[in-house]
C-alpha positions in Angstrom: -58.8 -66.0 37.7 -57.0 -69.2 38.5 -53.8 -70.6 36.9 -53.7 -74.3 37.4 -50.7 -76.6 37.7 -50.7 -80.1 36.1 -50.9 -81.8 39.6 -54.2 -80.1 40.2 -55.7 -81.6 37.1 -54.3 -85.0 38.1 -55.7 -84.6 41.6 -59.1 -83.7 40.1 -58.9 -87.1 38.4 -59.8 -88.6 41.8 -63.1 -86.6 41.7 -64.9 -88.7 39.2 -67.3 -86.5 37.1 -70.2 -88.9 37.7 -69.7 -88.8 41.4 -68.8 -85.1 41.8 -71.0 -83.3 39.3 -71.0 -80.1 41.4 -67.2 -79.8 41.4 -67.0 -80.5 37.6 -69.9 -78.3 36.9 -68.1 -75.4 38.6 -64.8 -76.2 37.0 -66.5 -76.1 33.6 -68.3 -72.9 34.5 -65.0 -71.3 35.4 -63.5 -72.4 32.1 -66.5 -71.1 30.2 -66.2 -67.7 32.0 -62.4 -67.6 31.3 -61.6 -67.8 35.0 -59.7 -71.1 35.0 -56.7 -71.2 32.8 -53.3 -72.8 32.6 -50.2 -72.7 30.4 -49.3 -74.6 27.3 -46.6 -76.5 29.0 -49.1 -78.0 31.5 -51.2 -79.3 28.5 -48.1 -80.9 27.0 -47.2 -82.4 30.4 -50.7 -83.9 30.7 -50.6 -85.2 27.1 -47.3 -86.8 27.8 -48.3 -88.5 31.0 -51.8 -88.7 32.5 -53.1 -91.6 34.5 -56.7 -90.6 34.0 -58.2 -91.1 30.6 -61.1 -88.7 31.2 -58.7 -86.0 32.4 -56.7 -86.3 29.2 -59.9 -86.2 27.2 -61.2 -83.2 29.2 -57.9 -81.4 28.6 -58.1 -82.1 24.9 -61.7 -80.8 24.8 -60.7 -77.6 26.7 -57.3 -77.0 25.0 -58.1 -73.3 24.6 -57.5 -72.7 28.3 -53.8 -73.6 28.0 -52.3 -70.2 27.1 -49.1 -69.5 25.1 -47.0 -67.1 27.1 -47.1 -63.4 26.1 -43.8 -61.5 25.6 -44.3 -60.0 29.1 -44.7 -63.4 30.6 -41.5 -64.5 28.9 -39.7 -61.6 30.4 -40.9 -62.7 33.8 -39.6 -66.2 33.1 -36.3 -64.8 32.0 -36.0 -62.9 35.3 -37.0 -66.1 37.2 -34.0 -68.0 35.6 -31.6 -65.2 36.6 -31.8 -66.6 40.1 -29.7 -69.7 40.4 -32.2 -71.1 42.9 -34.9 -71.3 40.3 -32.8 -72.9 37.6 -33.5 -76.0 39.6 -37.1 -75.9 38.2 -35.6 -77.5 35.1 -34.7 -81.0 35.9 -31.9 -82.7 34.0 -34.3 -85.5 33.1 -36.5 -83.0 31.4 -33.7 -81.7 29.3 -32.4 -85.1 28.3 -35.9 -86.4 27.4 -37.1 -83.1 25.9 -39.9 -82.8 28.3 -41.7 -79.5 29.0 -41.2 -77.5 32.2 -44.3 -75.7 33.3 -43.5 -74.3 36.7 -41.9 -71.0 35.7 -44.6 -70.3 33.2 -47.3 -71.0 35.8 -45.8 -68.5 38.2 -45.2 -65.9 35.4 -48.9 -66.2 34.2 -50.0 -65.8 37.8 -47.9 -62.6 38.1 -48.9 -61.2 34.6 -52.7 -61.8 35.1 -52.8 -61.2 38.8 -54.3 -64.7 39.1 -54.4 -67.1 42.0 -52.0 -70.0 41.2 -53.3 -73.4 42.2 -50.8 -76.2 42.8 -50.4 -79.2 44.9 -46.8 -78.4 45.7 -46.1 -77.3 49.2 -44.0 -74.3 50.3 -40.4 -75.1 51.1 -38.3 -72.1 52.0 -35.4 -71.7 49.5 -36.6 -74.5 47.3 -37.2 -74.4 43.5 -41.0 -74.9 43.9 -44.0 -73.0 42.6 -45.2 -71.7 46.1 -41.7 -70.4 46.9 -41.5 -68.7 43.5 -45.0 -67.3 43.9 -44.1 -65.9 47.3 -41.1 -64.2 45.8 -43.1 -62.8 42.9 -45.9 -61.7 45.3 -48.4 -64.0 43.6 -51.2 -65.6 45.6 -51.2 -69.4 45.6 -53.2 -72.2 47.0 -53.7 -75.9 46.7 -56.7 -77.9 45.4 -58.4 -77.8 48.8 -58.0 -74.0 49.0 -59.4 -73.8 45.5 -62.4 -75.9 46.5 -62.9 -73.7 49.6 -62.6 -70.5 47.5 -65.3 -71.8 45.2 -67.4 -72.9 48.1 -67.3 -76.5 47.0 -66.3 -78.0 50.3 -68.9 -80.0 52.2 
């Protein structure tokens, strides 16, 4: 199972469905099989700001993949925020503007489901970033290129 970050959906926006039917066919197959998921906060982030109309439409049509966190996931999120380092995941602008923060929920879902987290963020030691958090939680993570390789969609 994969848990996807918003930036992966946005990056997929550059792979136009009409030009990359193999990629989109596999993405839809993973969704249909329940193997590509994300979290509710990612859906809200995309609905709030998405530069690709067809990605926003795809997300709306596949809204069932954006999971509401379980109680166990919320306990993982609670533990994440016990670390001062990861409180930086919540940006002041998000608080002021009432915007969602998906990162801790993505990592928590990866941990809870034993899933591979897919994000375009890069690892930075000591930073409040998904890959750093995943490493600390012992959750596997990759980027879009790694996902495409994992699914044998690289040419």
